[in-house]
C-alpha positions as CSV (number, residue, x, y, z in Angstrom):
1,M,183.4,0.2,158.9
2,A,182.5,-1.5,162.5
3,D,182.4,0.5,165.2
4,L,184.8,-1.4,167.7
5,G,184.5,0.6,170.6
6,T,186.5,3.0,172.4
7,V,190.5,2.3,174.0
8,V,191.4,4.1,177.0
9,H,195.2,4.5,177.7
10,L,196.1,4.7,181.3
11,V,199.0,6.4,181.8
12,S,200.5,8.6,185.4
13,T,201.1,11.8,183.7
14,L,201.9,12.9,180.0
15,E,205.1,14.7,181.5
16,G,208.4,14.0,179.0
17,G,209.8,10.2,178.7
18,G,210.4,8.2,175.8
19,V,206.9,6.0,176.7
20,E,204.8,9.1,177.0
21,R,206.4,10.7,173.4
22,T,205.7,7.4,172.0
23,L,202.2,7.1,172.9
24,V,201.7,10.5,171.9
25,R,203.0,10.0,168.2
26,L,201.0,6.7,168.0
27,L,197.6,8.5,168.7
28,S,199.0,11.4,166.1
29,G,199.6,8.8,163.5
30,W,196.6,6.1,164.1
31,P,194.4,5.7,161.3
32,R,190.8,7.0,162.4
33,R,188.5,4.2,161.4
34,G,186.6,1.8,164.0
35,L,188.3,2.8,166.9
36,R,188.3,5.9,169.3
37,H,191.1,6.7,171.9
38,R,190.9,8.4,175.0
39,L,194.2,9.4,177.4
40,V,193.9,9.3,181.4
41,A,196.1,10.6,183.1
42,L,196.4,9.6,186.8
43,R,198.4,12.4,188.1
44,A,198.4,16.0,185.9
45,A,198.0,16.0,182.1
46,G,201.4,17.0,181.7
47,S,203.8,19.1,179.2
48,L,202.9,16.7,176.3
49,A,199.1,17.0,176.5
50,A,199.2,20.0,174.3
51,C,200.9,17.9,171.6
52,L,197.9,15.1,171.2
53,P,195.6,15.4,168.0
54,D,192.5,17.1,168.5
55,H,190.1,13.9,168.5
56,V,192.0,12.6,171.4
57,S,190.8,13.8,174.5
58,I,192.6,13.6,178.1
59,L,191.2,13.3,181.5
60,A,193.4,14.1,184.1
61,L,192.7,12.8,188.0
62,D,195.4,14.8,189.6
63,A,195.2,11.8,191.9
64,R,197.9,12.1,195.0
65,G,199.8,9.4,196.4
66,R,199.2,6.1,195.5
67,A,195.4,6.5,195.1
68,I,194.6,3.3,194.0
69,A,190.7,4.4,193.7
70,A,191.5,6.5,190.8
71,G,191.2,3.7,188.3
72,L,187.3,3.5,189.7
73,R,186.9,7.3,189.2
74,A,188.3,7.3,185.6
75,A,185.7,4.0,184.7
76,R,182.5,6.0,186.6
77,M,183.5,9.0,184.2
78,L,183.7,6.9,181.1
79,L,180.4,5.0,181.5
80,R,179.1,6.2,178.2
81,D,182.3,5.6,176.4
82,N,182.0,1.7,175.3
83,V,185.1,1.0,176.7
84,R,186.6,-2.0,175.1
85,L,190.2,-2.0,175.7
86,I,192.2,-0.5,178.9
87,H,195.8,-0.1,177.9
88,A,197.7,0.5,181.3
89,R,201.1,1.9,180.2
90,G,203.6,1.3,182.9
91,V,203.3,-1.0,186.3
92,G,202.2,2.2,188.1
93,T,198.9,1.9,186.2
94,W,198.3,-1.8,186.2
95,A,195.9,-1.8,189.4
96,D,193.5,1.1,188.3
97,A,193.5,-0.9,184.7
98,I,192.0,-3.6,187.0
99,L,189.9,-1.7,188.9
100,M,188.5,0.2,185.8
101,R,187.4,-3.6,184.2
102,I,184.8,-3.4,187.3
103,L,182.8,-1.1,185.9
104,H,183.3,-2.1,182.5
105,P,183.4,-5.6,182.4
106,R,183.3,-6.1,178.4
107,A,186.4,-4.4,178.5
108,R,189.7,-6.3,177.8
109,V,193.0,-5.1,179.6
110,L,196.4,-4.8,178.2
111,L,199.3,-4.5,180.5
112,G,202.1,-2.6,179.1
113,F,205.6,-3.2,180.7
114,H,208.4,-0.5,179.6
115,G,211.1,-1.5,182.1
116,L,211.9,-0.9,185.6
117,E,212.9,2.8,187.1
118,A,215.9,0.9,188.5
119,P,217.9,-2.3,187.7
120,E,217.7,-5.7,189.6
121,P,217.2,-6.6,192.2
122,I,213.3,-6.5,192.1
123,G,211.9,-6.2,195.4
124,R,209.2,-8.9,196.5
125,N,206.4,-6.3,196.2
126,L,206.5,-5.5,193.1
127,R,207.2,-8.9,191.7
128,T,204.2,-9.7,193.8
129,R,201.9,-7.0,192.0
130,I,203.5,-7.9,188.5
131,T,202.4,-11.7,189.2
132,I,199.1,-11.0,190.5
133,A,197.7,-7.9,187.9
134,S,199.1,-10.1,184.9
135,R,196.9,-13.2,185.8
136,L,193.7,-10.7,186.2
137,A,194.7,-9.1,182.7
138,T,194.1,-10.0,179.0
139,R,197.5,-9.9,177.7
140,V,201.0,-8.2,178.7
141,A,202.6,-5.8,176.3
142,C,206.3,-4.7,175.9
143,P,208.5,-3.1,173.6
144,A,211.6,-5.2,174.1
145,E,212.9,-8.7,174.1
146,S,214.7,-7.9,177.2
147,S,211.6,-6.9,178.8
148,R,209.9,-10.0,177.7
149,N,212.4,-12.0,179.5
150,L,212.4,-9.8,182.8
151,L,208.3,-10.5,182.9
152,I,209.2,-14.3,182.2
153,R,211.4,-14.4,185.2
154,L,209.0,-12.6,187.5
155,G,206.2,-15.5,186.8
156,V,204.6,-14.1,183.8
157,P,203.4,-16.5,181.4
158,A,205.7,-16.4,178.3
159,N,202.5,-17.5,175.9
160,Q,200.8,-14.2,177.9
161,I,203.3,-11.7,176.6
162,D,203.5,-9.9,173.2
163,V,206.6,-7.7,171.9
164,L,205.6,-4.6,170.0
165,P,209.0,-2.6,168.9
166,N,209.0,1.2,169.0
167,G,209.4,2.9,165.9
168,V,211.5,6.2,165.0
169,D,210.3,8.9,162.6
170,T,212.9,9.1,159.5
171,A,211.0,12.1,158.6
172,R,212.5,13.8,161.7
173,F,215.5,12.3,162.6
174,F,217.8,11.9,159.5
175,P,221.5,12.7,158.4
176,A,222.4,16.1,157.4
177,S,224.1,17.1,154.2
178,Q,227.8,18.1,154.7
179,E,226.7,21.8,154.3
180,R,224.0,21.5,156.5
181,R,225.8,20.0,159.3
182,R,228.4,22.6,159.2
183,A,225.9,25.5,159.4
184,L,224.0,23.8,162.6
185,R,227.5,23.4,164.4
186,A,228.0,26.8,163.5
187,A,224.8,28.0,164.8
188,L,225.6,26.1,167.9
189,R,229.2,27.3,168.3
190,W,230.3,23.6,167.9
191,A,233.8,23.9,166.9
192,E,234.5,21.5,163.5
193,D,237.6,20.1,165.0
194,R,236.3,18.8,168.2
195,C,233.9,15.6,168.8
196,I,230.6,16.0,170.0
197,A,229.1,13.3,172.2
198,V,225.2,13.7,173.0
199,C,223.4,12.0,175.6
200,V,219.5,12.3,175.1
201,A,218.0,11.0,178.2
202,S,216.0,12.6,181.6
203,L,218.6,13.7,184.3
204,T,217.6,10.6,186.6
205,P,220.1,7.9,188.4
206,V,218.9,5.4,186.0
207,K,220.4,6.9,182.8
208,G,223.8,7.0,184.4
209,H,224.9,10.2,183.5
210,D,227.1,9.6,187.0
211,L,229.0,6.9,184.7
212,L,229.3,9.6,181.7
213,L,231.0,12.2,184.3
214,R,233.4,9.8,185.2
215,A,234.2,8.5,181.7
216,A,234.5,12.5,180.6
217,D,236.9,12.8,183.4
218,A,239.0,10.1,182.3
219,L,239.3,11.5,178.8
220,R,240.3,14.7,180.0
221,N,244.0,14.3,178.9
222,D,243.4,12.2,175.9
223,R,244.8,14.0,172.5
224,S,241.6,13.4,170.9
225,P,239.3,16.6,172.3
226,V,235.7,15.6,173.3
227,K,232.9,17.9,174.2
228,F,230.2,16.0,176.0
229,V,226.4,17.7,175.1
230,L,223.5,16.2,177.8
231,I,220.0,17.0,176.6
232,G,217.3,16.7,179.1
233,D,216.3,17.8,182.4
234,G,215.6,15.9,185.6
235,P,215.9,16.0,189.2
236,L,219.6,15.3,189.1
237,R,220.5,18.2,187.3
238,Q,221.9,20.6,190.0
239,C,223.9,17.6,191.4
240,L,225.4,16.6,188.2
241,E,226.0,20.5,187.3
242,A,227.7,20.8,190.8
243,E,229.5,17.3,190.2
244,V,230.7,19.0,186.8
245,Q,231.8,22.1,188.3
246,Q,233.7,20.1,191.3
247,R,235.7,18.1,188.7
248,G,236.6,21.2,186.7
249,L,234.7,19.6,183.4
250,S,232.7,23.1,182.4
251,N,234.6,23.2,179.6
252,T,233.8,20.0,178.6
253,I,230.4,19.0,179.5
254,S,227.7,21.5,178.9
255,F,223.8,20.9,180.1
256,L,220.9,21.9,177.2
257,G,217.8,21.0,179.3
258,N,214.8,19.8,177.3
259,R,215.0,21.1,173.9
260,D,212.5,21.1,170.7
261,D,215.2,21.0,168.4
262,V,216.9,17.5,169.0
263,P,216.7,16.1,165.2
264,D,218.9,19.3,164.6
265,L,221.1,18.5,167.6
266,L,221.6,15.2,166.5
267,R,222.8,15.8,162.8
268,A,225.4,18.3,164.0
269,A,226.8,15.8,166.3
270,D,229.5,12.9,166.0
271,L,228.2,10.2,168.3
272,L,225.3,9.3,170.9
273,V,226.2,7.8,174.1
274,C,223.9,5.7,176.2
275,P,225.2,4.8,179.7
276,S,221.8,3.7,181.2
277,R,221.8,1.3,184.3
278,S,218.1,0.1,182.6
279,E,216.6,0.3,179.4
280,S,213.7,-1.6,177.5
281,M,214.1,-0.3,173.9
282,C,215.9,2.9,174.1
283,N,214.1,5.5,171.9
284,A,217.0,7.8,172.1
285,I,219.6,5.1,170.4
286,L,216.7,4.6,167.6
287,E,216.6,8.6,167.0
288,G,220.6,8.5,167.3
289,L,220.6,5.4,164.6
290,A,218.1,6.9,162.1
291,S,220.7,10.4,162.3
292,G,223.3,8.1,161.3
293,L,225.3,8.4,164.4
294,P,227.4,5.8,165.8
295,V,226.1,4.7,169.1
296,I,228.1,3.7,172.4
297,A,225.5,2.0,174.7
298,A,225.7,0.2,178.0
299,D,224.8,-3.4,177.4
300,V,221.3,-3.3,178.9
301,G,217.7,-3.8,177.7
302,D,217.7,-4.5,173.9
303,N,221.0,-1.9,173.3
304,R,222.8,-4.7,171.9
305,L,220.3,-5.8,169.5
306,L,219.6,-2.4,168.5
307,L,223.1,-1.7,168.0
308,D,223.0,-4.9,165.8
309,H,225.5,-6.9,168.2
310,G,228.1,-3.6,167.7
311,S,228.1,-3.4,163.8
312,A,226.4,0.1,164.2
313,G,228.8,1.5,167.5
314,M,230.1,-0.4,170.6
315,I,228.5,-1.9,173.5
316,V,230.2,-1.5,177.0
317,P,229.4,-3.7,180.2
318,P,226.9,-1.4,182.5
319,E,228.4,0.5,185.6
320,D,232.0,0.4,184.2
321,P,232.7,4.3,183.3
322,A,236.3,2.9,182.4
323,A,235.1,0.5,179.6
324,L,232.8,3.7,178.6
325,A,235.6,6.0,178.2
326,R,237.7,3.7,176.1
327,A,235.0,2.9,173.8
328,I,234.0,7.0,173.4
329,Q,238.4,7.0,172.9
330,T,238.3,4.6,170.1
331,V,235.2,6.1,168.3
332,V,236.3,9.5,168.1
333,A,240.0,8.5,167.5
334,D,239.2,6.5,164.5
335,E,237.1,8.6,161.8
336,P,237.0,6.0,159.0
337,Q,235.4,3.6,161.6
338,R,233.4,6.1,163.1
339,R,232.2,7.0,159.3
340,A,231.5,2.8,159.1
341,F,229.7,2.9,162.3
342,G,227.4,6.1,161.0
343,R,226.3,4.2,157.9
344,A,225.5,0.8,159.5
345,A,223.7,2.8,162.0
346,Q,221.1,4.3,159.3
347,R,220.8,0.5,157.6
348,R,219.7,-0.6,161.4
349,A,217.2,2.6,161.7
350,S,215.7,1.3,158.1
351,T,214.3,-1.8,159.8
352,F,212.4,0.4,162.4
353,S,209.7,2.3,160.8
354,E,207.0,4.2,162.9
355,D,204.5,3.7,160.3
356,A,205.1,0.2,160.6
357,M,204.6,0.2,164.5
358,I,201.5,2.3,164.2
359,A,200.1,-0.2,161.7
360,R,201.5,-3.1,163.9
361,Y,199.5,-1.4,167.3
362,D,196.4,-1.1,165.2
363,A,196.2,-4.6,163.9
364,Y,197.1,-5.9,167.4
365,Y,194.3,-4.1,169.5
366,R,191.9,-5.0,166.4
367,S,193.0,-8.7,166.6
368,L,192.5,-8.5,171.0
369,L,188.9,-6.9,170.4
370,R,187.6,-9.2,167.7
371,S,188.8,-12.6,169.2
372,S,186.5,-14.4,171.1
373,P,187.3,-14.8,175.2
374,I,187.9,-18.6,174.1
375,T,190.5,-17.8,171.7
376,L,192.3,-15.6,174.2
377,L,192.1,-18.6,177.1
378,K,193.5,-20.8,174.0
379,A,196.4,-18.1,173.6
380,R,197.3,-17.9,177.2
381,S,197.4,-21.7,177.5
382,S,199.1,-22.9,174.5
383,E,202.3,-21.4,172.2
384,A,199.9,-19.4,170.4
385,C,200.1,-15.4,170.8
386,F,200.3,-12.3,169.0
387,S,203.7,-11.6,169.2
388,T,206.2,-10.0,166.8
389,R,209.6,-9.6,167.3
390,I,212.5,-7.2,166.8
391,P,213.4,-6.8,163.3
392,A,216.3,-8.3,162.0
393,P,219.2,-6.5,160.3
394,R,218.3,-5.5,156.7
395,E,221.2,-5.0,154.1
396,G,220.7,-3.0,151.3
397,H,220.2,0.2,150.2
398,V,220.1,3.1,152.9
399,P,217.7,5.9,151.7
400,S,218.8,9.5,152.3
401,N,216.5,12.0,153.5
402,A,219.3,14.7,154.0
403,P,218.5,17.8,152.3
């Protein structure tokens, strides 16, 4: 197998987050042939660094502030690594990736776009940074059709953008048998006659937990009792907990923080709620679908595509807690519909294989490294591109991994 050199994955940090977890899963499953992988964290390594496979080393620069020279520091430290591809994962690392190329002129630069930390409108400075960086890079990659459309609106040429959808590990996320589910709920002290709605997300403004609290408040007098379980942590936790106390929802909403048993929590739950203000391709939704859960999600990012336009759950307008409450009430009150959504959810998840995601990235990287500069220029100036698309719904047998 020919040596194709080193791929450098550039991140801010490996501290939680769906993007970072997807990267760790990719590197853990990547076939070890021809490509070497190194990870550079501009800031601290982060807690997920311990989950990296042994053959992938991480270089943490511990940069402070914007520190745009961090890219040059990293480039100097990797001069002996035969760097051939720099994948900058997140807009905050794009400038550093462009600077790294100064000392690694043979390297191609791939800019990864995973959505925005806040919904639009987009500031002029960010718009300018994205436009300039994309002109200096080889390609731009994103996991979602909505992200591709946003990049096009920001001025990135459509034929420079490639869509590489995320995948879900169905060996970890799958529905439980009824017996196993009862055991899990008993261990968690979740009553059998109470519907459990889980939300798996960092406690940050973009994830819309404040909207979920208002929806829960609107449902307090509903005859179908619902318990909301928030999985994840973040800077808003103290504020959200105070609001729960103020609204008198302590018996309705619980905070579990970061958990290692998310697959079991999903198997024990009844539905997944995603009230985000902005998303790209939501890993939590993929995991909920694979677990056979109906999903109620705001109509942002690729949520509508993930839910196959509502066949695997319900889509609600963003920033609308009243609509969110009505959708939750509908799903909770109608058990046959809830089961139908769950079956459709598992069918939909079967089109998003983690193995296929890894194979897709591997083939994509190799195509970038083996393509001549002329071929890459033609791809940027024509309709040709490497892009894949969100898998279409696949009808048929739903594989059961339940014990």
